[in-house]
N, C-alpha and C positions, 0 to 999 in steps of 0.2 A: 503493498499500500504506500503510496503517494499523498503529501497532503499538498495542498496550496491554499493559500491565504491572500485573501483580495485585500490590498492596501492601498488601493489608487481613489477611494472615494474622499471628496470634498464634503462633506458635508457642512450644511450650515444650520439644521436642529439646535444646535444647543449653542449658537449664537449667544453673546459675544465671547466664550471661552474656545468654541471650535470657529474658525473660519479657515477658508479656502488656502490660505497660506500655511496653516498649521491646523489641520483637521482633529476630529474627535479620536481616530486611532492611537494619536500621540499625547493625550490628555490621560492622566491620573486622576478618577473620578472617585476611587472607590481605595484607595492606598497609597504605596509607594511603586506599584507597578503601572506603567500605561497600560491600555487597553490591546496592543499590538504584542508587548511584551508578555502581557497574559495569555492572550491568544498562543504564542507560540510556546509558553510553557506547558500551558494543555495539552496540546498536540505530541511534545515531546516526552508526555509520560508513555507513549506507545509507538513514535515513529524516531529514527535516527535524525540528524542534523541532517543530513545529506539527501534525506527525502521528501525534506521543508524545500517548496518553490513558492517565493514571496514574487506578487506580481504588484508594481507600482507604475506612479507616473515619474518622469524625470523630475518632477519639482520635489517628489518627496523621496527621491532617492537616499540621500544622505540622511535625512530623519529616520530611515528605514536601518540603514546600517549604523546610526549611531546608538536606536534604541534596542538594534540586536548587537550590538558588537560583543555583547558573553557568546554569542552559539558562534562556533565557526563550523565552515562545512554545507550552510546554507545557499538554494540557488537564490539569486536576485536577478528578476525579469524586469526590464522598463517597457510599460506600453509607450509606441511611437505619439500616441495619442489617445485620448479618452474617447472609449466607444462601449461602454457600459458591459456587464458582466457576461453575457454569450460571447461576444469576440475574445475576453479577456480571458476565459477558460480556455476558448477554442486555441487560441495562443500560447498558454501554460502546456495544454496538451502537445501540443505541433513541437514546442519544444525538447518536453519529456520524450516525445516519440522520436526524435532526432538526435539530438545532444545527450541525452542521458541515454537513449538505446530500451525504453523501456518496451515490454511487450505488448501486444493490443489487450490480453486478459488483466494486464496491471489496473489494479482500483484505484483512484483518487478520490481523496476527501476535499471537498471545496467548503472555507470557510471564511466568512468575514471577519475583517481584523478588528472591529470594534464592537463587539458583544460582551456581555458579562455571563458565564455559566459558570454554576456552581454544582455540586462538587466534581474536581477534574477527575476524578477515577469513575464514576458514576458514566461520566460524559465517555472515556475511554471505553469501558467496558461496553456499552450500546454501540460505539462507532463499530469496534472489533466483529460486533456479535453481527451487526448489521450488512459486513463484507459476506456472510452466506446468501444475502437476498441480492447484492449488487450481483454475484457470481452467477444467477440464475438469469441474467440480463435484464436487469431492471435498472432505471435511474431511480434511484433511492433519494427522498427529500424527507426530512426529519420533521417532526410536529412534535410539540409544546400542548402537552394536556392543560386546557386554560382552566384557570380557578376564577375567573372574575369575566364580565361582559366586556372586554376590551373593542374599541372601535379602532386602534391605530395600527392594529397589525390586520395582516390577509391571514384566508382561513382555508384550510383543508377540510375537506368531508372524504372519511374515508370509505370505500366499497366492502366488498367481500373479504376476509380473511386468507392469507396465503398459506401454502404449506411448507411452513419453514419451523425449523425448533425456535424461532422467537417470534414475539408478538410484531405482526406486518401484516399489511392491508394494500390491497389496488386501492389508489388513489381515484374517487368516483369525481369530483371535481375540484379547482380553485375557486373561491371568492375574496373579491376584492375587499378592502376593510368595509366592514358594513356599519350602518347606523346603531346607535344604541339598543334600539328595540329588536332588530335584528339580531345582533350580539347575544343578547339576551335570550331568546329564541333559539340559537347554537347552544348556548350553552344548557338550557332546558332541554333539548333531543337530544344532547351527546351525539357522540361519534364525530365532533369536529376537533380540528387540533390548529393551533395558532402554526402558522407558515415560517421557521426558524429562520430558513434562506441558507439552510446546511446542505448538501449533497452528496453522493457516494455514488460511483459509477466505475465501470470499467473503461478503456479507452476505446474500446470495440464498440460497447453499445452506445456511448458517445457517438461517434462516428458515422454509426448508423444512422441515427436519429437526426443529427446532424444534416445529413445528405436526405432525409426525408423533408423535414421539417423547415431547415433553414439552407436550403440550398444556395445563396448569394454566400454564406459564412461558410460555407465546405467548398464552394469551387476555388476560392483561394487557400481553404484549408489545405488543400490535396497540391498545393502547387510548392510548398515547403516553407520551411522556417525564414528565410532571408525572404523570399516574395512577399510572404504575408507581414515583415518587418517594412519592406519598403513601401509597400501598397493598405497599408491598416488603416490609414485614412478614408478607405474606399468601405469600408465593414459598416453594416448596419448598426445604429445607435439602438440596439434592443436589449434586453434581461433575458437572462436564461429561463426566466419564469416563462416570459410571453414568446419565447423562442422554439423552446423545447417543452417545459414543462407542464402546458398547459394545450398542447396538442398530440405529444405523444401517447400513445396505448400501454407504454411499458415503464408506466408510472406508479412505485408503490410508496407507502411510507411507515415509516419508522417511529410509535411515539417514545419521545424522551420524558422521562419522570424526573425533571430538575430545576434547579432553578435557572431561567433562560430569560435575558431581557436585551432588546437591540439598544436600549439608550436612545430610543428613539425623539424622545423630547426631553424636558426639563421635569415635567410632571413623573414621566416613567425614570429618570435618576432620583427624586423626590421619594417615589416608591418604596425602593428596594435599599435606602441610607439609615441606618438606626436612627430612631428619634430619641429625643428628652422627653423630662414628665408633660411637659406641656407639648408634645407631637408637634417639636420642631428640629430642624436640619440644620447647623450651623458649622462654619468654617471661619476662620480666620479670626481677626479681629472685632467682633461681635458682640453686641451686649443687647439684650433683648428686653424689654418691658411689656405686659399685659400682649404678649404676641404668642397664637396660637399656631399650631398645623402649616407652619410655615418654612420653608426655605431660603435662608442668606448666608450666601457666598462672598468673603470677600479675600482680599489680598493683601496690598499694605496699610491702604486706608482705615480708619475706624469706622465701623456702620453700627448705627443704632435704631431702633425699631421701638415705636408706643403706638400699642391697639392694633397692632397687624392681624389677621387672619385670614388663613390660605391664601396667602402670597407666596411669590417667589421673587428673592432679590439676587440678581449675580450681577457680580462688580468687578471689573477688570482696570487695568489703569488707565484706558481710555475711551470705556463704554460701560454704560451701568443699563440693566436693563431689571424692570419691575414690571410683574405679570401677572395677574388673577391665577392659581390654580384651576386647571383645566383649559384654559384658553393657550397653552404654550403650542399649539399645534400651528397657532399663527405666526408663529416665529419665523417661518421660511418666507411667509407673506413680507414682513416685515424688513428682510433682508433682502428682498426681492426691492422693496420701496428704498431702502438707502443706496443699493448699487443704481438705480435709478436718477439718485438724487447727485451722485457721486461722490460718497462717502468714502474714504479709504478704509474707513472702519469695516464697512462689509466684507473687505478682502484681508486686510493684513492687521497686525498685531504692531502695540509699540516694538515688542521685542521680536527682532528675524533672526531665522536658524539658518546658517552655513555650516557646511562642512568642516570648517574650523573651530567652529563655535557659534556665538551670536554675538547681534547689538542689541542695545534697547537704547531709543531716540527717548532723551531727557527733557529737551526742549527746543524748540525752533521759532524762528520770526522769520523778517524779511532779511535776508542775505547770511543767517547763521542757522548751524544748527548744532547741540552736543548731543553726543554717544556714550554709553558705556561699552565697551570691545572687550567681550572675553574670547581668548583664544586657548584653546585645550592643550594640555601639554604636548611639547612633538608636534605639533599643529602651525602652520604658515598659511598666512596669505596670499596670492598672485603678486607676481611682480606687476606694478600698474602705474598708471598716470591719470592723473585728472586735467581738461583744460580749463574748466573755470572756477575752481576750489582749491583753496591752501587749506592744510591741516596741521592740528598742532596736538600731539600729543603728551599725556602726563601718565607716568606709571602709579597706578593704586595700590598694586598687588601683585606679586612676583617677577622675572625677569624678563625683558624682551631684547631681542636681537634682532636690530633696524637696519633696514639699508634704504638711505636717500642719495639719491646720483650715482657716485662714486664712492661714497664712504659707508662703513659699516662699522657700526659699534652696538655695545649693549647700555641699555638704561635700567636702573633697578629703581626703588620705590622714591617718588618724589621727584624724580628726574623726566626731563620733558624732551621734546624733540618739535624742529617745525620743518615742514613739507611745503615746497614753493608748489605754486602753480606749473603743470606740464614738467614736474619733475618726476623721473621714475622712483618705486620706492616698494620697498615691503618691510611687513612686520611678520615677527616669529617668536612662538616660545618656544626656547631652548629646555624649559627647567622642567621639574615634576609634579609643578603644583599649576591652577589655572593661574593664565596673565591676566589681569584686569587694568586696563585703560580708559583715561577719559578722552575721548576726541572733541574737539572743536573744532569744527568747518566753517571757512567763511570764503562768499565769492557773490557771481552774480546769478550761478546756477548751482542747486544741491542734489538733483536728483542722483538714484541709484544708478542710471543709464550713462551717466559720464565716469565712465568706468572703462578704459583701455589695458586690457591683459597682456602680456609680452610671455608669461609661463606663467602656468599655473598645473599642482600635482594634482590637482581633481579635475583636469582635462575642459575647464570650463575656458580656457583662452581658445577653443578650437570651436565654441559656438558660435 
């Protein structure tokens, strides 16, 4: 068995914490491990690192490498562009067939990178048992037994039971997210499961069903991995649910009896987190008075609430969201409105992550910008120059190795360097601890696209 983790999503339903520049799979929402780290941990209970294929976008490549740096041997595959889950899965299986030389009967577990599932041991047991069903030629989709009338999930209606050693059924039909009354009826009737978006099938079964139900994807799939890479943009933008699962007659469902949540909204996150005696969930510097059944997530700022009930407050350095519980499915609409108005907060955080570390915009105004730059041990920025701005660096922590023009020197805490416009320069951390510097930019244009790269260990000079 191989595992494919889909990590290319740019979800906005958890805005302002999750944004396109740093989406949900990289957030730490329920502890000190990000969602993608938890997903990899879960699969490594029964798979070896070399059996993992992580599929992501080029924008998230270095995020994935950073979050999974403890794991050696996994395969990282970058989609040439975003084209939804059906093309992404086909791309992963073509890579497995051609590069990894996987046999047609090899089974593949397809998992999103941003779900919460507990306990891991039960998930491992269920997946391994479900391989029997996949080996019989079925496309297996895992269903979660519902415990409430949820309107935010799709549903699977089970059909006749299969003759297998585990509980498994043919799928009678898939249904979209229902209204509340329909969801209540499903729960009362029984035989319905939440669609977890987790799949298991052999490469052979996938290829046969792809040829029948998604010939446009299959035609490019058969040309080989290189051709798929070159012409990936021609793929239809379609999910595997629409492309295969809702069309195939060879779909089976295996129930999951465990805790599962796709954290598709702030309401969903509130439901799974531990509450205090007033039904509240708080993180950060938070003081609540006469506040009940509310979620208050802070970072650096002190947040005080008085008299709130059934509210969700999510604070980030540059954006604050206050929403009534039960209304968080509308956050997507809000983000669309922010984008339409040209607000950068819709997409970007004040902290931007790079393969060498990160930078945080502390202050900016006409002709100036102040950043805090953190460079990981052993990492270096590209050799670059700017035509429209000069930079002044002050070391706050660690040791910097700087190249400015032809001069190379070391800077220690409270030492500084000046980089004139149109001068080649590079910043490097030769030490064992993170390097932290304050950078003051000054000039007529301070955009990130005023960077001319000459050398870059991360290959960005070839972009």
